[in-house]
C-alpha positions in Angstrom: 13.7 22.1 5.0 16.9 21.5 6.8 17.9 17.9 5.9 19.4 17.4 9.4 16.5 19.0 11.3 13.4 18.7 9.1 10.0 20.3 9.9 7.0 18.5 8.6 3.7 20.4 8.2 0.3 18.9 7.7 -3.3 20.0 7.8 -3.3 20.7 11.5 0.0 19.5 12.8 3.6 20.5 12.8 6.2 17.8 13.4 9.6 19.1 14.6 12.5 17.8 16.7 12.2 18.3 20.4 14.6 20.8 22.1 15.7 21.1 25.7 13.3 24.1 26.1 10.3 21.7 25.3 10.9 19.8 28.6 8.2 21.4 30.7 5.4 20.8 28.1 6.7 17.2 27.4 7.1 16.4 31.1 3.5 17.7 31.9 2.0 15.3 29.3 4.2 12.4 30.2 3.4 12.8 34.0 -0.3 13.2 33.5 -0.6 10.3 31.0 2.0 8.0 32.5 -0.4 5.1 33.4 -2.1 5.4 30.0 1.2 5.2 28.1 3.5 2.9 30.1 1.5 -0.2 29.4 2.3 0.0 25.7 6.0 1.0 25.9 9.0 -1.4 25.4 10.6 -2.1 28.8 12.3 -5.2 30.1 10.9 -7.0 33.2 12.0 -5.5 36.5 13.7 -2.6 34.7 13.2 0.7 36.5 10.9 3.2 34.8 12.9 5.4 32.6 14.2 8.7 34.0 12.1 11.6 32.8 14.0 14.6 34.4 15.4 17.6 32.7 19.0 16.4 32.3 17.8 13.1 30.8 15.5 14.9 28.4 18.4 17.1 27.3 20.6 14.1 26.7 17.8 12.5 24.8 17.6 15.5 22.5 21.3 15.3 21.8 21.0 11.5 21.0 18.2 12.2 18.6 20.3 14.9 16.9 23.1 12.4 16.5 20.6 9.9 14.9 19.5 12.5 12.5 23.1 13.3 11.6 23.8 9.6 11.0 20.6 9.1 9.0 19.5 6.2 11.3 16.4 7.9 12.8 14.2 11.0 12.8 12.2 11.8 16.0 9.6 14.5 16.1 7.4 16.2 18.6 3.8 16.7 17.4 2.4 20.2 17.8 -0.8 21.9 17.0 -0.9 25.7 17.3 2.3 25.4 19.3 0.8 23.0 21.9 2.8 19.7 22.4 0.6 16.7 21.8 3.0 13.7 21.7 5.8 12.1 19.7 6.2 10.3 16.4 9.4 8.8 14.9 11.0 6.9 12.1 13.6 4.6 13.6 16.0 1.8 12.7 16.5 3.0 9.2 18.2 0.4 7.1 19.7 1.1 3.7 21.3 -1.3 1.2 18.9 -3.9 -0.2 16.3 -3.2 2.6 15.7 0.6 2.4 13.2 0.2 5.2 12.4 1.6 8.7 9.9 1.5 11.6 7.4 4.0 12.7 6.3 4.6 16.3 4.2 7.2 18.1 2.4 8.2 21.3 -0.1 10.9 22.1 -1.5 12.8 25.0 -4.6 10.9 26.2 -6.6 14.1 26.1 -5.8 14.6 22.4 -6.5 11.0 21.4 -9.3 10.2 19.0 -9.0 13.4 16.9 -7.1 11.9 14.0 -3.8 13.5 15.0 -1.8 10.2 15.0 -2.9 9.2 11.4 -2.0 12.7 10.3 1.4 12.4 11.9 2.0 9.0 10.3 1.0 10.3 6.9 3.5 13.1 7.2 6.1 10.5 8.2 5.2 8.4 5.2 5.7 11.4 2.9 9.0 12.2 4.5 10.2 8.5 4.4 9.3 7.9 0.7 9.8 11.3 -0.9 12.7 12.8 1.1 14.6 9.8 2.5 13.9 7.5 -0.5 12.9 4.5 1.6 11.0 1.6 0.0 9.0 0.3 3.0 8.0 1.4 6.5 6.4 -0.8 9.2 4.2 -0.3 12.2 3.9 -3.0 14.9 1.0 -2.9 17.3 0.0 -5.1 20.3 -3.2 -6.8 19.2 -5.3 -5.6 22.1 -4.3 -1.9 21.5 -7.4 -1.2 19.5 -7.0 2.6 19.2 -3.6 2.1 17.6 -5.0 -0.5 15.3 -7.6 2.0 14.3 -4.8 4.2 13.1 -3.6 1.5 10.8 -7.1 1.1 9.5 -7.5 4.8 8.8 -4.3 4.8 6.9 -5.3 1.7 4.8 -2.2 -0.1 5.9 -1.7 -3.7 4.8 -1.7 -6.3 7.6 1.2 -8.8 7.4 0.2 -11.1 10.2 1.2 -11.5 13.8 4.8 -11.6 15.1 4.8 -13.8 18.2 6.5 -12.5 21.3 7.8 -9.7 19.2 8.7 -7.1 21.9 9.0 -6.9 25.7 6.3 -4.4 26.7 6.2 -3.3 30.3 7.9 -6.6 31.3 5.9 -9.0 29.2 6.8 -10.5 25.8 3.9 -9.4 23.6 2.7 -10.5 20.2 2.4 -7.7 17.6 0.3 -7.2 14.5 2.6 -6.0 11.7 1.4 -3.4 9.3 3.4 -2.0 6.4 3.3 0.3 3.4 5.7 0.4 0.4 6.7 3.2 -1.9 4.5 1.7 -4.6 1.5 1.8 -2.3 2.4 5.3 -1.2 2.3 6.5 -4.8 -1.1 5.0 -5.3 -2.6 6.6 -2.1 -0.7 9.9 -2.0 -3.6 12.0 -3.3 -6.0 10.4 -0.8 -3.5 11.1 2.1 -3.1 14.7 0.8 -6.8 15.4 0.8 -7.3 14.0 4.3 -4.1 15.0 6.1 -2.1 17.7 4.2 -4.4 20.2 2.6 -5.4 23.1 4.8 -9.0 23.4 5.9 -10.1 26.3 8.1 -13.0 24.1 9.4 -10.8 21.3 10.6 -11.2 20.6 14.4 
C-alpha cells in the first residue's frame, strides 16, 4: 500500500482516492442524488450550492492529494466491482496529545441500505488505528438522520451525547449526536469487524 495513496479493500468494497477521470461517474451520482444528499451536507445559510463541474472536481482531487501528503486527511471513493458508490473520509487529523480524527461519508441513494457504509467505516477504522496510529475517531450525525444512525448502531459505536448547534447544515445550525471509537475498543472488536466486513464471501450481495 502506498502510504500517500492507500487503497483499502474489504469484503465487497475497494476504497481509493478519486482521480480526475472519475468525474463522469461521480457527477452522475451527485446529480441524480442531489436532493437526497444536500440536506445533510455542511453549507452556510445563503451560500451558493458548491460547484460540481469538471475543473472544480479536478482541483478537489489535487487538494485531497495535498491533504494526504500533509497527513491531515484521507478521502476515498467507494467502489464495488469498479462501480462508484459514494465517498468516505478521515478528516481533521490531529496529532500530539489528541491523536484523533473525524469520519464522514455519503452514498448513492440507490445503493443505500446494503451495508456498504458500515463496511467503508470499518475499513477506515482499520486504517486509522493500524496504519495511521490514531487513538480515537468520531462520527457526528444529525439526530433525525436515522439511516446514518443505523450505521453507528451496526458498528457498535459508543454514543457520547448531543452537541448542540454543532454544524451548519444546508443553512441551519443543527444538533449532532456524537459517536466515537478508540484504539482500545477497536482491538476488542477487530475480529467481529473482520468477520462481517473484511473476509471475502462469494455469497455476499
